MARMITOR-768018 format. One line per field, with one value per residue (C-alpha): residue number from 1; x, y, z. Coordinates in nm, 4 decimals, m for minus. Each point is the difference from the previous one (the first is absolute). Example, Ala and Ser with C-alpha at 12.3 -4.5 7.8 and 13.67 -1.06 7.14 Angstrom:
! MARMITOR-768018
nr: (1	2)
c1: (1.2300	0.1370)
c2: (m0.4500	0.3440)
c3: (0.7800	m0.0660)
//
This chain:
! MARMITOR-768018
nr: (1	2	3	4	5	6	7	8	9	10	11	12	13	14	15	16	17	18	19	20	21	22	23	24	25	26	27	28	29	30	31	32	33	34	35	36	37	38	39	40	41	42	43	44	45	46	47	48	49	50	51	52	53	54	55	56	57	58	59	60	61	62	63	64	65	66	67	68	69	70	71	72	73	74	75	76	77	78	79	80	81	82	83	84	85	86	87	88	89	90	91	92	93	94	95	96	97	98	99	100	101	102	103	104	105	106	107	108	109	110	111	112	113	114	115	116	117	118	119	120	121	122	123	124	125	126	127	128	129	130	131	132	133	134	135	136	137	138	139	140	141	142	143	144	145	146	147	148	149	150	151	152	153	154	155	156	157	158	159	160	161	162	163	164	165	166	167	168	169	170	171	172	173	174	175	176	177	178	179	180	181	182	183	184	185	186	187	188	189	190	191	192	193	194	195	196	197	198	199	200	201	202	203	204	205	206	207	208	209	210	211	212	213	214	215	216	217	218	219	220	221	222	223	224	225	226	227	228	229	230	231	232	233	234	235	236	237	238	239	240	241	242	243	244	245	246	247	248	249	250	251	252	253	254	255	256	257	258	259	260	261	262	263	264	265	266	267	268	269	270	271	272	273	274	275	276	277	278	279	280	281	282	283	284	285	286	287	288	289	290	291	292	293	294	295	296	297	298	299	300	301	302	303	304	305	306	307	308	309	310	311	312	313	314	315	316	317	318	319	320	321	322	323	324	325	326	327	328	329	330	331	332	333	334	335	336	337	338	339	340	341	342	343	344	345	346	347	348	349	350	351	352	353	354	355	356	357	358	359	360	361	362	363	364	365	366	367	368	369	370	371	372	373	374	375	376	377	378	379	380	381	382	383	384	385	386	387	388	389	390	391	392	393	394	395	396	397	398	399	400	401	402	403	404	405	406	407	408	409	410	411	412	413	414	415	416	417	418	419	420	421	422	423	424	425	426	427	428	429	430	431	432	433	434	435	436	437	438	439	440	441	442	443	444	445	446	447	448	449	450	451	452	453	454	455	456	457	458	459	460	461	462	463	464	465	466	467	468	469)
c1: (7.7312	0.1623	0.1423	0.3283	0.0609	0.2314	0.2175	0.0311	0.0835	0.2811	0.1328	m0.0299	0.2040	0.2719	0.0013	0.0285	0.2887	0.1987	0.0603	m0.0515	0.2177	0.3543	0.1108	0.1468	m0.3343	m0.1743	0.2581	m0.0489	m0.3749	0.0490	0.2437	m0.2581	m0.2617	0.2405	0.0466	m0.3765	m0.0213	0.2793	m0.1011	m0.3757	0.0182	m0.1557	m0.2833	m0.0612	m0.0002	m0.2479	m0.2272	0.0084	m0.0932	m0.2892	m0.1294	0.0505	0.1329	0.3138	0.2933	0.3356	0.1484	m0.2443	0.0235	0.3761	0.0246	m0.3001	m0.0220	0.2883	0.2939	m0.1456	m0.0294	0.3468	0.1420	m0.1656	0.1567	0.3438	m0.0445	m0.0858	0.2909	0.2420	m0.1069	m0.1405	0.3081	m0.0189	m0.3792	m0.0041	0.2786	m0.0842	m0.0372	0.1776	m0.1583	0.0967	m0.0185	m0.0584	0.2230	m0.1947	0.0753	0.3466	0.1687	m0.2752	m0.0720	m0.3067	m0.1044	m0.2865	m0.0287	m0.1619	m0.2400	m0.2341	m0.3722	m0.0677	m0.2569	m0.1141	m0.2664	0.0374	m0.3156	0.0740	m0.1983	m0.0658	0.1399	0.3692	m0.0325	0.3743	0.1198	m0.2703	0.0403	0.3756	0.1401	m0.1622	0.1171	0.3614	m0.0209	m0.1865	0.2677	0.2842	m0.1469	m0.0067	m0.3722	m0.2015	m0.2351	m0.3440	m0.0477	m0.3513	0.0210	m0.2978	m0.2413	m0.1044	0.3335	m0.0487	0.2814	0.2608	m0.1557	0.0447	0.3712	0.0610	m0.1917	0.1558	0.3584	0.1011	m0.0359	0.2602	0.2557	m0.0754	0.0080	m0.3451	0.0509	0.0103	m0.1960	m0.3441	m0.2207	m0.3758	m0.2585	m0.3661	m0.2474	m0.1781	m0.1446	0.3377	0.1712	m0.2600	0.0728	0.3727	m0.0391	m0.1704	0.3424	0.2509	0.2919	0.2784	m0.0151	m0.2239	0.1037	m0.2942	m0.0135	m0.3402	m0.3240	m0.1393	m0.3013	0.2105	0.2460	m0.2784	m0.0679	0.3693	0.0280	m0.3021	0.1464	0.3400	m0.1648	m0.1347	0.3583	0.1412	0.2246	0.2068	m0.0321	0.0916	m0.2664	0.1097	m0.3091	m0.0491	m0.1859	m0.0561	0.3509	0.0080	0.2279	0.0358	0.1226	0.1209	m0.0297	0.3795	0.0809	0.1434	m0.3389	0.1143	0.2538	m0.2616	m0.2541	0.2468	0.0647	m0.3648	m0.1158	0.2686	m0.0771	m0.3773	m0.0400	0.2768	m0.1726	m0.3187	m0.0323	m0.0184	0.2689	m0.0663	0.2354	m0.1092	m0.1190	m0.3737	m0.0789	0.1770	m0.0793	0.0859	m0.1342	m0.2115	0.2892	0.2316	m0.2582	m0.0295	0.3762	0.0293	m0.2759	0.1595	0.3294	m0.1739	m0.1482	0.3447	0.1497	m0.2777	0.0402	0.3799	m0.0083	m0.2923	m0.0640	m0.3223	m0.1814	0.1259	m0.1985	0.2534	0.3011	0.1921	0.0970	m0.3492	m0.1627	m0.3568	m0.2285	0.0512	m0.3599	m0.3527	m0.0997	0.2776	m0.0652	m0.3645	0.0905	0.2519	m0.2109	m0.2822	0.2334	m0.0058	m0.3398	0.1750	0.1038	0.0770	0.2325	0.2849	0.2214	m0.0806	m0.3133	m0.0215	m0.0756	m0.0373	m0.1572	0.1015	0.3669	m0.0268	0.1415	m0.0355	0.1987	0.2354	m0.2544	0.0093	m0.3117	m0.0584	m0.2718	m0.0294	m0.1726	0.1046	m0.3166	0.0214	0.0990	0.3353	0.1010	m0.1387	0.1356	0.3463	0.0069	0.2504	m0.0245	0.1043	m0.2166	0.1580	m0.2375	0.1230	m0.1499	0.0386	0.0629	0.0873	0.3580	0.2563	m0.1494	m0.3426	0.1607	0.1779	m0.3179	m0.1892	0.2644	0.0091	m0.3782	0.0179	0.1387	0.3805	0.0909	0.2654	0.1942	m0.0043	0.1624	0.0844	0.1401	0.1570	0.3130	m0.0008	0.1446	m0.1761	m0.3365	0.0948	0.1248	m0.3136	m0.2140	0.2356	m0.0018	m0.3744	m0.1501	0.0164	0.0447	0.1694	0.2651	0.0771	0.1723	0.0738	0.0095	m0.0476	m0.2349	0.0626	0.3768	0.0283	m0.0950	0.3024	0.2321	0.0553	0.1298	m0.3468	m0.2897	m0.3189	m0.3309	m0.3107	m0.1314	m0.3484	m0.2564	0.2734	0.1361	0.2662	0.3398	0.2848	0.2258	0.2621	0.3664	0.0943	m0.3497	m0.1471	0.2465	m0.0968	m0.3703	0.0407	0.2394	m0.0696	0.2444	0.0662	0.1323	0.2844	0.2064	0.2674	0.1198	0.2603	m0.0949	0.2505	0.0181	m0.3136	0.0817	m0.1037	m0.3401	m0.0802	m0.0922	m0.3242	m0.0943	m0.2405	m0.0071	0.0037	0.1981	m0.0107	0.3795	m0.0061	m0.2814	0.2086	0.2998	m0.2148	m0.1777	0.3361	0.1424	m0.2933	m0.0706	m0.0101	0.1311	m0.0509	0.3054	0.1861	m0.1543	0.2114	m0.1495	0.1416	m0.0094)
c2: (5.7180	0.3424	0.0640	0.1300	m0.2732	m0.2169	0.2893	0.1290	m0.3450	m0.0185	0.3394	m0.1064	m0.3125	0.2107	0.2305	m0.2892	m0.1434	0.3146	0.0804	0.3759	0.0444	0.0130	0.3577	m0.0939	m0.1446	0.3236	0.2032	m0.2123	0.0566	0.3747	0.0073	m0.1849	0.2582	0.2719	m0.1743	m0.0158	0.3769	0.0586	m0.2515	0.0621	0.3774	0.0762	m0.2473	0.1566	0.3514	m0.1066	m0.1632	0.3037	0.2231	m0.2289	m0.0099	0.3608	0.1894	0.0337	0.1617	m0.1741	0.2747	m0.0619	m0.3762	0.0104	0.2217	m0.1354	m0.3631	m0.1806	0.2155	0.0425	m0.3762	m0.0607	0.2333	m0.2132	m0.3145	0.1608	0.1230	m0.3510	m0.1605	0.2582	m0.0479	m0.3515	m0.1438	0.2735	m0.0118	m0.3740	m0.0078	m0.0904	0.3153	m0.0401	0.1756	0.1184	m0.2416	0.0142	m0.1434	m0.3265	m0.0635	0.1575	m0.3160	m0.0864	0.0976	0.2237	0.1013	0.0609	m0.2543	0.1270	m0.2788	m0.0113	m0.0261	m0.2818	0.0168	0.3594	0.1653	0.3343	0.1639	0.3103	0.2917	0.1251	0.3533	m0.0965	m0.3634	m0.0710	0.1986	m0.1152	m0.3648	m0.0340	0.2299	m0.2135	m0.3067	0.1205	0.0065	m0.3301	m0.1754	0.1729	m0.1194	m0.3612	m0.0617	m0.1926	0.2434	0.0065	0.3181	0.1199	0.2925	0.2274	m0.1244	0.3620	0.0826	m0.3055	0.0564	0.0220	m0.2972	m0.2014	0.0848	m0.0900	m0.3252	m0.1139	0.1206	0.0274	m0.3722	m0.0891	0.2088	m0.1105	m0.3473	m0.1582	m0.2134	0.3092	0.2620	0.0145	0.2588	m0.0351	0.2022	0.0817	0.2437	0.0284	m0.3521	m0.1633	0.2190	m0.0965	m0.3675	0.0643	0.1686	m0.3071	m0.1643	0.0408	0.2348	0.0957	0.3684	0.2129	0.3264	0.1920	0.3235	0.1375	0.1516	0.0154	m0.2135	m0.2860	0.0419	m0.0854	m0.3218	m0.0890	0.0698	m0.2173	m0.2861	0.0391	m0.0113	m0.3490	m0.1297	0.2683	0.1080	0.3188	0.2524	0.3382	0.2305	0.2733	0.2144	0.3715	0.3035	0.3681	0.1400	0.3699	0.2551	0.3215	0.3032	0.2935	0.3695	0.0189	m0.2050	m0.0031	m0.0687	m0.1032	m0.2463	m0.1415	m0.0212	m0.1820	m0.2643	m0.0361	m0.0352	m0.2573	m0.2083	0.0292	m0.0774	m0.2598	m0.3219	0.2059	0.0421	m0.3741	0.0094	m0.0894	0.2738	0.2725	0.3195	m0.0557	0.3630	0.3315	0.1859	0.3691	0.3492	0.1848	0.2408	m0.2926	m0.1646	0.3118	m0.0014	m0.3757	m0.0703	0.2005	m0.1756	m0.3390	0.1002	0.0973	m0.3298	m0.2092	0.1856	m0.0272	m0.3746	m0.1189	0.2755	0.1822	m0.3324	m0.2583	m0.2704	0.0162	m0.0145	m0.3292	0.0634	0.0036	m0.3317	m0.1277	m0.1498	m0.3743	m0.0895	0.1347	m0.0819	0.2149	0.2672	0.0237	0.0207	0.2809	0.1934	0.0155	0.1943	0.2897	0.0923	0.1217	0.3647	0.2031	m0.0884	0.2499	m0.1924	m0.2896	m0.2029	m0.1514	m0.3717	m0.2655	m0.3261	m0.1844	0.0639	m0.0152	0.3534	0.2580	0.3177	0.1273	0.1843	0.2443	0.0640	0.3006	0.0950	m0.3599	m0.0699	m0.2520	m0.2075	m0.0383	m0.3378	0.1263	0.0828	m0.3197	m0.2790	m0.0568	0.1605	m0.2365	0.1828	0.3264	0.2336	0.2350	0.1808	0.3087	0.0344	0.3387	0.0752	0.3140	m0.0875	m0.2691	m0.0878	m0.0630	m0.2086	m0.2169	m0.0476	m0.0985	m0.2591	m0.1388	m0.0519	m0.2390	m0.3529	m0.0112	0.0048	m0.1989	0.3207	0.3660	0.2963	0.3577	0.2823	0.3078	0.2119	0.0013	m0.3253	0.0584	m0.0275	m0.3267	m0.1410	0.1142	m0.2020	m0.2974	0.0250	0.0600	m0.2610	m0.3741	m0.1827	m0.3005	0.2195	0.3711	0.2154	0.3695	0.2207	m0.2843	m0.2825	m0.3775	0.0329	m0.1587	m0.3366	0.0021	m0.0673	m0.3666	0.1215	0.1201	m0.2276	0.0235	m0.0812	0.1313	0.0605	m0.0721	0.0280	0.0306	m0.3432	m0.1593	m0.1521	0.1393	m0.0903	0.1201	m0.0887	m0.1782	0.0611	m0.2427	m0.2659	0.0643	m0.0223	m0.3517	m0.1084	m0.1453	0.1393	m0.3091	0.0536	m0.2465	m0.0835	m0.2726	m0.1182	m0.2414	m0.3346	0.0723	0.2514	m0.1454	0.1588	0.3380	m0.1396	m0.1271	0.3587	m0.0342	m0.3551	m0.1004	m0.0086	0.3798	0.2135	0.3756	0.0216	m0.1659	0.2300	0.3067	m0.1362	m0.1030	0.3364	0.1759	m0.2257	0.0711	0.3641	0.2824	0.3203	0.3590	0.1299	0.2829	m0.0719	m0.0930	m0.2401	m0.0063	m0.3402)
c3: (10.7455	m0.0096	m0.3513	0.1445	0.2586	m0.2093	m0.1097	0.3541	0.1322	m0.2548	0.1111	0.3623	m0.0723	m0.1636	0.3004	0.2459	m0.2018	0.0783	m0.3671	0.0372	0.3075	m0.1495	m0.0708	m0.3371	m0.1099	0.0917	m0.1910	m0.3128	0.0170	0.0417	m0.2913	m0.2100	0.0952	m0.1101	m0.3363	m0.0412	0.0464	m0.2518	m0.2658	0.0172	0.0373	m0.3382	0.0671	0.3380	m0.1438	m0.2670	0.2580	0.2289	m0.2926	m0.0899	0.3574	0.1125	m0.3042	0.2102	m0.1779	m0.0290	0.2193	0.2857	m0.0505	0.0396	0.3082	0.1898	m0.1119	m0.1697	0.1057	0.3474	0.0459	m0.1434	0.2657	0.2661	m0.1497	0.0021	0.3581	0.1140	m0.1862	0.1370	0.3610	0.0357	0.1706	0.2623	0.0449	0.0653	0.2585	0.3568	0.2050	0.3320	0.2960	0.3468	0.2926	0.3724	0.2707	0.0041	m0.3685	m0.0146	m0.1281	m0.2516	m0.3598	m0.0505	m0.3492	m0.2409	m0.2805	m0.3241	m0.0983	m0.3017	0.0743	m0.2469	m0.2808	m0.0487	m0.2139	m0.1803	m0.1375	m0.2044	m0.1431	m0.3522	0.0119	0.0117	m0.1044	m0.0282	0.2994	0.2411	m0.0987	m0.0312	0.2690	0.2739	m0.1929	0.0266	0.3780	0.0213	m0.2078	0.1859	0.3296	m0.1261	m0.0457	m0.2568	m0.1718	m0.1579	m0.2035	m0.0858	m0.2479	m0.0527	m0.2632	m0.0708	m0.1667	m0.2211	m0.2509	0.2722	0.1773	m0.3198	m0.0281	0.3638	m0.0347	m0.3263	0.0326	0.3665	0.0915	m0.2622	0.1908	0.3556	0.1524	m0.0498	0.3098	0.2208	m0.1943	m0.1602	m0.1696	0.0331	m0.1902	0.0242	0.1483	0.3362	m0.0121	m0.0636	0.2586	0.2587	m0.0679	0.0193	0.3387	0.1434	0.0082	0.2783	m0.0670	0.2350	m0.0962	m0.2228	m0.1639	m0.1472	m0.1971	m0.0958	0.1226	0.3512	m0.0903	m0.1328	0.2875	0.2452	m0.1926	0.0017	0.3738	0.0713	m0.2021	0.1678	0.3413	m0.0699	0.0015	0.2330	m0.2866	0.0394	m0.2790	m0.1415	m0.1432	m0.2407	m0.0529	m0.0602	0.1265	m0.0502	m0.0121	0.0940	m0.1629	0.1971	m0.1939	0.2073	m0.0856	0.0163	m0.3043	m0.3505	m0.1542	m0.3459	0.1362	0.2342	m0.2846	m0.2252	0.2625	0.1003	m0.3619	m0.0746	0.3080	m0.0276	m0.3702	m0.0245	m0.1147	m0.0459	0.3747	0.0676	0.2670	0.3629	0.1242	m0.2433	0.1699	0.0408	0.0746	0.0491	0.3208	0.0243	0.0635	m0.2574	m0.0602	m0.0758	m0.2240	m0.2157	m0.0542	m0.0441	m0.2558	m0.2875	0.0712	m0.0132	m0.3351	m0.1277	0.1125	m0.1587	m0.3291	0.0142	0.0749	m0.2143	m0.2543	m0.0797	m0.0481	0.2521	m0.1778	m0.2841	0.2312	m0.0125	0.3626	0.1518	0.0855	0.0197	0.2611	0.0042	m0.0950	m0.0348	0.3566	0.1422	m0.2617	0.1080	0.3672	m0.0475	m0.2513	0.2560	0.2302	m0.2470	0.1441	0.3154	0.0249	m0.3105	m0.2869	m0.0159	m0.2440	m0.2331	0.0576	m0.3503	m0.0289	m0.2705	0.1103	m0.3167	0.0832	0.3831	m0.0131	0.2741	m0.0491	0.2706	0.2134	0.2889	0.2093	0.2245	0.2497	0.1156	0.3301	0.2629	m0.0407	m0.3774	m0.1525	m0.1297	0.3589	0.1523	m0.2204	m0.1422	m0.3458	m0.1660	m0.3302	m0.1690	0.2087	0.2551	0.2374	0.1854	0.3472	0.1670	0.3669	0.1950	0.0909	0.0763	0.3376	m0.1538	m0.2745	0.2567	0.2023	m0.3171	m0.0902	0.3548	0.0097	m0.2929	m0.0248	m0.0246	m0.3723	m0.1820	m0.0731	0.0992	m0.1712	0.0926	m0.2138	0.1533	m0.0301	0.3797	0.1334	0.3329	m0.1754	m0.1718	0.3291	0.1815	m0.2414	0.0421	0.3803	0.0388	m0.2344	m0.0557	m0.3312	m0.1518	m0.1595	m0.0307	m0.2589	0.0341	m0.3094	m0.2471	m0.0956	m0.0219	0.0296	0.3457	m0.1487	m0.2330	0.2948	0.0815	0.3360	0.1067	0.0982	m0.2046	0.1642	0.1665	0.3476	0.1251	m0.2794	m0.2651	0.0863	0.2147	m0.0601	m0.2065	m0.2899	m0.2536	0.0301	0.3206	0.1364	m0.2552	0.1106	0.3608	m0.0800	m0.1378	0.2773	0.3415	0.2528	0.2103	0.3526	0.0586	0.3073	0.0004	0.3396	0.1302	0.1544	0.2751	0.2872	0.1578	0.3332	m0.1393	m0.0968	0.3502	0.0952	m0.1938	0.0997	0.2812	0.2871	m0.0342	0.2437	0.0546	m0.0204	m0.3413	m0.1117	0.0743	m0.1891	m0.2968	m0.0168	0.0113	m0.2753	m0.2366	0.0894	m0.2550	0.1556	m0.1046	m0.1837	0.1633	0.3403	0.2991	0.2529	0.3502	0.1663)
//
């Protein structure tokens, strides 16, 4: 007997009863989620500090406040999002009603990651609730303090008949995935994503995968180097580099590198002081396993800035590497830590070709005082998202979709896009029982004259083109 079967059967019964469908019910659940974020903010901040040494500032803008914005966006727009969307019709359906109905999927599963344990768990939850689904939430066991708050406190705010939190590690998650879900939303590593996809395939379950990749950051010779360095350092070392859209490497010419490195040093000193380990604003690797993995990457290239580590504190200093080679580990695997390699190329064209040869990343960045250069990188490369002359800031807009492409994942969310992810767009056509004479055109016995009339009544014609009969 699967240990989760009874709980899922209970959620399935609630779903089949139609309890989650009314818009007012969804709004009450979203309002309750908002109260959880307000009333448990101090507990969440404490847990995030315990798990990642995350500062209250970073916790507010990237976790609690970020999620609260998503709740407000959903509440402000839910009536509009859920409305039937009426569509154009052909001559054959001129007197009928054609529309798209926004239906919930049913019982959905959200599996989140450790690096932003509030954001990555609750932002998908906002859309799942808004869309009218029953939800099973599986927080990351790696960020254990935050997992505990979500497990102990959140169920008292949300309806236990339609929402559940489950905990555990790989073994428990494997058991959970044996059950049938109507949609799965996963954030995490590529290796685990393959396991999730395999499990979903057993039930032909649709899913979203939010993964990562090696996000390039091109820096042009025409640039305000200190401004660029400030933004790169902030985005790279935010959350100690444990951000799926952090710049994974800088790519530039040698001339640019020589100008950029001193500016990076200035920014690191300005932000974190002479000893970043003592800064209350610089985080830590989440655990020893991840510390060991990232520390090993220091063997690539040469350390230009930082490089200090302390295993007892899971501390790796903000580090910049130079003279790295394409085949070295730091240029082959996603860094996901506070190490920034600088890879040199001859010019912009070589940089673009280098980026294009690799798997599409979750994000790409370009810095230049010349807008044509920024747009050339945008036009010539592929990535989940793009930001010119800044880092991370594109994900602060609820109006923009967030998601990967190819190896960096598939599917999108944030704002309305999260609602759409958890919504089945149901094609609907309502016809009259009368006017049967019009329908005889399509009934046997078939006639060529009827075929011509039927083709004409259902044809899609090129706009702006005149057809002579």
